[in-house]
C-alpha positions as CSV (number, residue, x, y, z in Angstrom):
1,M,-14.7,20.5,-15.4
2,S,-16.7,18.4,-13.6
3,L,-15.0,15.3,-11.9
4,T,-16.2,12.1,-11.0
5,I,-15.2,8.4,-9.6
6,D,-16.3,7.2,-12.9
7,K,-14.4,9.4,-15.4
8,L,-11.1,8.6,-12.4
9,L,-12.3,4.5,-13.2
10,N,-12.3,4.9,-17.1
11,V,-9.0,4.3,-18.2
12,D,-7.4,1.7,-19.9
13,Y,-6.5,-1.2,-17.4
14,D,-3.7,-3.4,-20.7
15,Y,-1.9,-0.4,-20.8
16,I,-1.1,0.0,-17.0
17,T,-0.8,-4.1,-16.6
18,N,1.9,-3.0,-19.5
19,R,3.8,-0.5,-18.7
20,I,3.9,-2.4,-14.6
21,V,4.6,-5.5,-15.3
22,G,6.8,-3.8,-17.3
23,F,8.7,-1.5,-14.8
24,I,8.7,-4.5,-12.4
25,S,10.6,-7.3,-14.9
26,S,13.0,-4.5,-15.6
27,Y,14.0,-3.0,-12.0
28,V,14.4,-6.9,-10.4
29,R,16.5,-8.3,-13.3
30,D,18.6,-4.1,-12.9
31,A,18.5,-5.6,-9.5
32,G,20.5,-8.9,-10.0
33,A,17.3,-10.6,-8.3
34,S,15.9,-13.6,-8.8
35,G,12.8,-12.9,-7.8
36,A,10.1,-11.1,-5.8
37,V,7.9,-11.7,-2.2
38,I,5.0,-10.3,-1.1
39,G,3.0,-10.1,2.0
40,L,-0.2,-11.5,1.0
41,S,-2.9,-9.9,3.6
42,G,-6.7,-11.3,1.4
43,G,-6.8,-7.8,0.5
44,V,-7.1,-6.1,-2.9
45,D,-3.9,-4.8,-2.7
46,S,-1.5,-6.8,-1.9
47,S,-3.8,-9.3,-5.0
48,V,-3.2,-7.1,-7.7
49,T,1.1,-6.6,-7.3
50,A,0.7,-10.4,-6.3
51,A,-0.7,-10.8,-10.1
52,L,1.0,-8.4,-12.0
53,S,4.3,-9.5,-10.8
54,V,3.5,-13.2,-11.9
55,K,3.1,-11.6,-15.1
56,A,6.5,-9.7,-14.7
57,L,8.7,-12.7,-13.8
58,G,6.3,-15.8,-13.5
59,A,5.0,-17.6,-11.1
60,D,8.2,-19.8,-9.9
61,N,10.0,-16.3,-8.8
62,V,7.5,-15.2,-6.6
63,I,6.9,-15.5,-3.4
64,G,4.1,-14.7,-1.1
65,V,3.9,-14.3,3.0
66,I,1.0,-14.4,4.7
67,M,1.4,-12.8,8.2
68,P,-2.0,-12.9,10.5
69,S,-2.7,-12.0,13.3
70,T,-5.2,-11.7,16.3
71,A,-6.5,-8.9,14.7
72,T,-6.5,-10.4,11.2
73,P,-9.8,-12.5,10.1
74,R,-10.1,-15.3,9.1
75,L,-11.1,-14.7,5.8
76,D,-8.6,-12.7,5.1
77,V,-6.0,-15.7,5.3
78,D,-7.7,-17.7,3.4
79,D,-8.6,-14.7,0.5
80,A,-4.7,-15.4,1.1
81,R,-4.3,-19.0,0.7
82,R,-6.7,-19.5,-2.4
83,L,-4.9,-15.8,-4.5
84,A,-1.4,-17.8,-3.2
85,Q,-3.1,-21.3,-5.3
86,M,-4.3,-19.3,-7.7
87,L,-1.5,-17.7,-9.4
88,G,0.6,-20.8,-8.6
89,I,3.5,-18.5,-6.4
90,K,4.6,-20.5,-3.7
91,Y,3.9,-18.9,0.4
92,Y,4.5,-19.5,3.7
93,E,2.5,-18.4,6.3
94,V,4.3,-16.8,9.6
95,P,1.9,-15.5,12.3
96,V,3.1,-12.5,14.0
97,D,1.8,-12.3,17.7
98,G,4.9,-13.2,18.9
99,I,7.4,-10.8,17.5
100,R,4.8,-8.3,18.9
101,D,4.0,-10.1,21.9
102,A,8.2,-10.1,22.9
103,V,8.3,-6.5,21.5
104,A,6.2,-5.5,24.0
105,K,8.1,-7.4,27.1
106,A,11.6,-6.2,26.5
107,I,9.7,-2.6,26.1
108,P,10.0,-0.4,29.2
109,I,7.5,1.9,28.6
110,F,5.4,-0.5,26.5
111,S,1.9,0.4,27.4
112,P,-1.6,-1.9,26.0
113,S,-4.0,1.2,26.1
114,D,-1.6,2.7,23.5
115,R,-3.3,1.5,19.9
116,L,-1.9,3.2,17.5
117,A,2.3,3.1,18.8
118,N,1.1,-0.7,19.3
119,G,-0.4,-1.7,16.1
120,N,2.6,-0.2,14.4
121,I,4.6,-3.0,15.4
122,L,2.8,-5.0,13.4
123,P,3.6,-3.7,9.5
124,R,7.4,-3.1,11.1
125,A,7.2,-6.6,12.1
126,R,5.7,-8.6,8.9
127,M,8.6,-5.9,6.9
128,T,11.1,-7.4,8.9
129,I,10.1,-10.7,8.1
130,L,10.0,-10.0,4.0
131,Y,13.5,-9.1,4.2
132,Y,15.2,-12.0,5.1
133,F,12.5,-14.1,2.9
134,A,14.3,-11.4,0.5
135,N,17.9,-11.8,1.9
136,R,17.2,-15.2,1.5
137,F,16.4,-15.6,-1.4
138,N,17.4,-12.9,-3.5
139,M,14.5,-11.4,-3.9
140,M,13.4,-8.2,-4.5
141,V,10.0,-6.8,-1.9
142,M,7.2,-5.7,-4.1
143,G,5.3,-2.8,-1.8
144,T,1.1,-3.1,-2.2
145,G,0.9,0.8,-1.4
146,D,-1.7,2.5,-4.2
147,K,-1.6,6.0,-4.7
148,S,-3.9,6.4,-2.9
149,E,-3.0,5.4,0.8
150,I,0.9,6.8,-0.6
151,L,-0.5,10.6,-1.2
152,I,-2.6,10.6,2.3
153,G,0.0,8.6,4.5
154,Y,-1.9,5.7,5.0
155,F,0.9,3.2,5.2
156,T,3.4,3.1,8.7
157,K,7.2,4.7,7.9
158,Y,9.7,1.7,8.1
159,G,6.8,-0.2,7.5
160,D,4.6,-1.8,5.0
161,G,6.3,2.0,2.8
162,G,9.6,0.5,3.8
163,V,9.6,-1.2,0.6
164,D,12.0,-2.2,-2.8
165,L,9.5,-0.6,-5.2
166,L,5.8,-0.2,-5.2
167,P,4.4,-1.0,-8.2
168,I,0.9,-0.6,-8.0
169,G,2.5,2.9,-6.5
170,D,0.1,5.3,-8.9
171,V,-3.0,4.0,-9.3
172,Y,-5.5,4.8,-7.5
173,K,-7.9,2.8,-5.3
174,G,-11.1,2.4,-7.0
175,Q,-7.8,1.9,-10.0
176,V,-6.7,-1.1,-8.5
177,R,-9.6,-2.5,-8.1
178,R,-11.0,-2.2,-12.0
179,L,-7.1,-3.5,-12.8
180,G,-7.7,-6.3,-9.8
181,I,-10.8,-8.0,-11.4
182,A,-9.2,-7.4,-15.1
183,L,-6.4,-9.5,-13.9
184,G,-8.6,-12.4,-13.3
185,V,-8.7,-11.6,-8.9
186,P,-11.6,-13.0,-7.6
187,Q,-14.1,-10.4,-7.5
188,D,-14.9,-10.8,-3.7
189,I,-11.2,-10.0,-2.8
190,A,-11.1,-7.1,-5.5
191,M,-14.2,-5.4,-3.8
192,K,-13.1,-5.6,-0.3
193,P,-13.0,-3.3,1.8
194,S,-9.7,-2.2,2.9
195,S,-8.0,-2.5,6.4
196,P,-4.4,-2.0,7.6
197,R,-6.0,-4.9,10.2
198,L,-3.3,-3.2,12.9
199,W,-6.3,-3.6,16.0
200,E,-9.6,-6.2,15.9
201,G,-12.3,-4.0,13.6
202,Q,-10.4,-1.8,11.7
203,T,-10.9,-0.5,8.1
204,A,-10.1,1.9,6.2
205,E,-12.7,4.3,5.1
206,G,-14.0,4.0,8.8
207,E,-10.7,5.8,10.2
208,L,-10.1,8.3,6.8
209,G,-14.3,9.4,7.4
210,V,-14.4,9.6,4.0
211,S,-15.1,6.8,1.0
212,Y,-12.3,6.4,-1.3
213,D,-13.8,7.2,-3.9
214,D,-14.0,9.9,-2.7
215,V,-10.2,10.6,-1.3
216,D,-9.6,9.3,-5.0
217,V,-11.6,12.4,-6.9
218,I,-10.1,15.2,-4.6
219,L,-6.6,13.6,-4.4
220,H,-6.4,13.6,-8.3
221,A,-8.1,17.4,-8.5
222,L,-5.0,18.3,-5.8
223,V,-2.3,16.6,-6.9
224,D,-3.0,16.1,-10.8
225,L,-4.6,18.3,-11.6
226,R,-2.7,20.9,-9.4
227,M,-6.0,22.8,-8.5
228,T,-6.7,25.0,-5.6
229,P,-8.9,24.1,-2.9
230,E,-12.1,25.8,-4.1
231,E,-11.2,24.5,-7.1
232,A,-11.7,21.1,-6.3
233,M,-14.8,21.5,-4.8
234,R,-15.5,23.1,-7.3
235,A,-15.2,20.5,-9.4
236,T,-16.1,16.8,-7.3
237,G,-19.2,19.2,-5.9
238,K,-17.6,17.8,-2.3
239,P,-17.7,19.5,0.5
240,E,-15.1,22.0,1.6
241,S,-14.4,20.1,5.1
242,A,-13.1,16.7,2.6
243,V,-11.6,19.0,0.2
244,M,-9.4,20.5,3.3
245,A,-9.0,17.2,5.1
246,E,-6.9,15.3,2.1
247,G,-4.8,18.0,1.1
248,R,-4.0,18.0,4.9
249,G,-3.1,14.5,4.8
250,V,-1.1,14.7,1.1
251,V,1.1,18.0,3.3
252,N,1.0,16.4,6.9
253,S,2.7,13.0,5.5
254,E,5.1,14.3,3.1
255,H,8.2,13.6,5.7
256,K,6.7,10.2,5.0
257,R,7.7,10.1,1.1
258,R,11.1,11.7,1.0
259,K,14.1,10.3,1.5
260,T,15.8,10.6,4.9
261,P,17.0,14.0,5.6
262,L,20.4,14.9,6.0
263,P,20.9,18.0,7.9
264,R,24.3,19.6,5.4
265,N,21.3,19.6,2.9
266,W,18.5,20.7,4.3
267,L,20.7,23.9,6.3
268,R,21.6,24.6,2.2
269,N,18.0,24.9,1.1
270,R,17.4,26.4,3.6
271,F,19.7,29.3,4.1
272,L,21.5,29.9,1.4
273,Y,19.1,29.9,-1.3
274,K,16.8,31.8,-0.6
């Protein structure tokens, strides 16, 4: 078997769209909510999630929130506005630097040099803002994480991972880009390099050390097809270092995808049934 990114991208995007639109509309209806609120970053994932939400719920029932920081390029803000206007949804702009600065001032052990801890304040602040809108207008918070990010744990726990539903959570990054184009998302947004924008100059692929095309095909082999690392190496033609890195990413980030464990259940599973 030979696995390539072209094969992975060659899927029925109309089918994917219909399934996700049905999922969103049913979930929001069953929850008794009136619509959806989405954090718009100007990137592909949030743009595709917003477009799918509008298809499912109607533009009048979707709110976008743009939450820039000093690490957010002006282009991203402009793209987020353009996307919201294209979809015809109401949107708000809420800068988050003030929240981060207040947290930094309040924490006695705050260290400006701890880039990861400081950066993760931003997605958690953004989620607090999104849930304010959700509570204010009886809406559900739409997550924008894709399958690639979720499997390797490339999201902030209780930040962008703390949402009500994940419409594109079973769609790989490369597929999300193609899905966006099929939905009419502007190509420059659909193909824009991904970045959480937690600090200036950050890019996802730069941090991961591998392209998303490689991440997608390796994860497809290891997770969907349940191949061993050796089988995945042969099928994808990717080096052992890349395959093992993605495999470790899936295993090490499992705690991010699980519900918060209780000691009772952990003890039962660990001792009583072995």
